N, C-alpha and C positions, 0 to 999 in steps of 0.2 A: 504494500500500500504506500501511498505518498506520505512523506514525513511531515504531515501537517497535524499539529496537536491542538489542544484546547486550553493551554495555559497562556492567556492573554494573546491568543492568535499566533503564538510563536511557530515559526516554520524553520526547520533545520535545512536550509537550502544547500549547504555544502554537502550534507549527507545525502540529499537527493541526487546531487551530481555524482557522488561516488557510487550510488546505487546504479546509475546509468552506465558508468564505466564497468562495474562488475557484470552487468548484463551483456555488454559487448565482449567482455572476457570469456563468458560462458559460450557465446556464439562462436567466437574465434577458436576456442578450444575444441568444440564439436566439429567445426569445419575442418580443422587440422586432422582430427581423428577420421572423419568421413572421407577425406581426400588423400589419405596416406602421407600427411605432413605432421607427424607427432611433435615436431619442434615448434609448431605454431601455438604459442601460449600454453605450454605444457602443464601449468598449474591453474588453468582456468577454472577447474572444478572447485577450487577453494573459494571462488566467488560465491558459491552457494552458502558456505559457512559464514561469509560476510553478510549475506542476506539474512541468515538466521540471527546473527548478532544484532543487526539493525532492527529486526522485528522485535527482539526483546526490548530494545531501547524505545522504539516508537510506540509499541503497545503500552508500555508502562507510562510513557508521556501522555498518551491520548486517553487511556482508560484506567490508570492506576488509582485515581481518586474520583473517578467519575461515577455519578449516581445512575447506574444502568443495570438492568438485569442480565443474567447470562444469556437468555434468549435474545434480548436486544443486542447484546454484544455480538453473538453469532450471526444475527441477521445482518448487521453492518459488515461483518467480515465476508459473508457470502455475497452481499451486494457488491463488494469491492472485487471479489475474485471470480464469482461464478459466471458472469457473462462471457469471459474469455475461455473459461473451462468448457462451456457449451460449444462455443465456436470451434475450438481446437479438437474436441472430441468428434464433432460432426465432420470436420475436415479430415481428421485421421481416418474415420470410417470410409471416407471417399477414396483416399489415396492408398490405403493398405492393400497389399497384393496377396500375401500368403495368409492361410487360415481364414479365408473369407467366411466360412461357415460359423466361425466363432465371433464375428463382428457384432451381431445384435447383442449378445451377452456382454461383450467388452464395452459396447456403447452404453448400455444401461448402467453398468458399474462405474464407468467413467463419469457420466453425468451426475451420479450420486456421490462421486469421490470415494468409492469403495475400492481399496487396492486388492489385487488378486494375490492373496497370501497363501492360499491353499495349493496343494500339489495337483497338477493336471498332467495329461499325457501328451501335450503338444510340444513340450520342450522349449516353448517360447515364454521366457520368464519375466519380462517387464511387469511392474505393478500396474502400469497403465499402457497397454500396447498401442492404443490409438494416439497417444502423445506421451512418450516415455519421460520427458522432463517434468510432467505433472506430479511425479513422485514427491518433489519438494513442496509443492502446493498442498498436498495431502498432509505431510508432516507439519507444515506451518499451521494449517488449520487445526490439526489435532493437538499440537502442543499449546497453541493459543487457547483452545477450548479448555484444556486442563489447567492452564495458568490462571485464567480469569477468576475461578473461585479461590485461588491461592494468592491473588495479587497483593494482599495485605499481610502476607507472611512476614514475620519479623526478620530483622537482619541476621540474627544468629541462625535461624532455620535456613535462610538463603545461603549463607556462607557454608553451612554444613552440607547442603546439597552439592555445591561446587567442589568442596573438598572431597566428598565421596566420589564424584565423577572424574576428578583429575586423574587418579591412577588407572581408572577404568579406560578412559580415553587414551592415556599413554600406552596401555597394554594393547588396545585395539590398533592404534597407529603403528606400533612396533610389529604386531603380528601380521598386519595387512600391508605393511610397507607404505602407509599413508592413510588418508581418510577418504579415499575415492570409493564411496559406497552409496547405496540408496535406491537405485532405479529397479533392482530386481528382488525376488522373493528371498534369495539366499542371505541378503544382508539387511533384512527388514528390521530386526531388533537392533542391530548395530546402528542403523540409520536413525532410529528413534533416539538412541543415546547421543548420536552426533548432533541432532537437532536440539535436543534439550540442553546439552552442554553449551553450545553457542548462544542459545536463547537466554540461558541463565546469566551468561557473561554480559550480554547486552542489557539485560534488566539490571544487573549490578552496576553497569556504567551509568545508567540513569540515576540510580540511588546515590552514587558517590559524586556525581557531577558538581554538586554544590561545594565540594571540598577541593575541586581541581580547577585551578585558575588558568593553566596554560592551554593554548589552542594553536592551531597551525593553519596557514592559508590553504585554500582548497587546491590550488595548483600543486603545492608540495605533496599533499595527500594523494592527489590523483597520480602523480609520478610514482609515489611509493606503492600504491595499489597496482599500478601497471607493472612495476618491477617485481612485485610479489608473484603475480600470476604468470609473468613471462620467464621467471627463473628456471633454468634447466634442471633436469633430474640429477640427483646425486645418490651415492650409496646410503646417505643419511636422510633420504627423502621422508621417512617416517617422522624423524625429529623435526625436520623443516615444517611439515604439515602441522604437527602438534604445536610448534612454537607460533605459527601464523594464527591458528585458531584460538589458542589460549592466551596469547600475549599481544601479537601485532594488531589483530583486528579490534580487540577492545580498546587498545590505545588509540587507534585511528578513529574510532567512534567518539571517544572522549575529545580528541583533538579537533574533530570536525564540527564543533559547536559554534564556530565563528562564521557568521553569514557573510557571503561576498556581496559586493555592490555592483550596480550597473550591468554591463554586458555579462560579466561572470555569473551574476545572479540569474539572468535570463537563461543562460546556457544550462545552469544547474537545474532550474525548474523544468526545462525541456527534457533534459536527460533523465530526471526523476520520473517525469510523466510517461516517457516511452519505455522505461526499464521493464515494467511488468509485461506489457504487450510484446516487447522484444523477446523476453525470456519465454513467455507462454507460446509464442508463434514460431520460434525459429526452426524447430524440427519440422513442423508442417510446411513452412515456407520453403525450406530446403527440399523437401520431398516433391513439392509442386514444381519448383524450378528444375529439379533433376528430371522429372517426367517430361517437361517441355523440351529440355536440352536433348534428351534421348530421342524424342519424337522428331526433332529436327536433324537427327543423324549424328549428334555429338557423341564422342567416345572419351572415356577416361575422365580425369578431373584436372584439366589444364588450369594454370594460374588465372588466366583471364576469366574463366567460368567461375572460379571460386571468388575472385574479387567482385565480379558483377553480382554474384549471388548474395554476398554479404551486403552490398549496397542496396540491392532490391529488397532484401529482408528488412533492413532498417527502415527504408522508405515505406514498405508495406505495413510495417508495425505502426508507423506514425499515422498512416491513412486509416487503419483499423481503429486506432485510438480515437481519432476525431469523428469518424463516420459511424462507428458502431459502439465502442466500449463506453465512452463518455456519455453519449445520448441514452444508452440503455441504463447505465447506472443512475442518471438523473431521473429517469422514469421510475425505476425501482424505489429510489429514495422518496419520490413524491407519493408513491402508493402507500408508503409506510407512515405518512404524516397525517 
């Protein structure tokens, strides 16, 4: 969701901008994987942990002291997320090629945001086959739903949860060579822990921000985030991932509380606005472009096609935001008033 809260209308525009950069990082990471260029933003998957950390911060900012019921909170979360979930699931049902007989069931589950965690005989393991990146949307919704009744948990309880999860996440990162998990059934439980851990740290950032006076300009944080996701793999990748999730990203959230002015503020607002459509649509957009490219006789994944695809996905995400997502959300909010 956008980083607009309810404390005197405060909007964390720098963090909005960083969210946009993180979404582009995920897009480039996947394009690198899909086109046989693993060196392209090799740690782009860590941007998802940055999303989770931001969610902990912004939900605490927007709802931590707000007088609203759990059902009201979930309605607002679904109004924010569900329109694009519907669009991407329907689009995924259109472009999927294999296992066509399973598409009606996959579509029903996807529209209800129910992950396929049970074992089946297809061997196709994404939690949401019609839009695999939707796994993180499910975990964000689920963790947010669990957090809301606990949002006034005392500091001691909050710290205890983080302390208990620290060694668990260190063990997971070491055992798996990093934190690259989430989209499939095999890592479902681990992905829940991954989401909860980053969310708790973001929530912690919100709680301690009054005691932290230092901030950094958004351009410096943007360069840092870009460097983090573009860093090459090393034999200590597990430690790198753990350090980014547990230290670097929370510090970036705390440092990103300085709002930019002028053009920088406009760019940050635009980047924040497009971040969710870009993340939600990039798999579907790539599949559609690839089908068109193949229909025109294209072969392989040349650099020209990859670059054009990235630009068209970004442009298409902006169009969907303005033509579909924002109008639908306005209508849904109006129905609830």
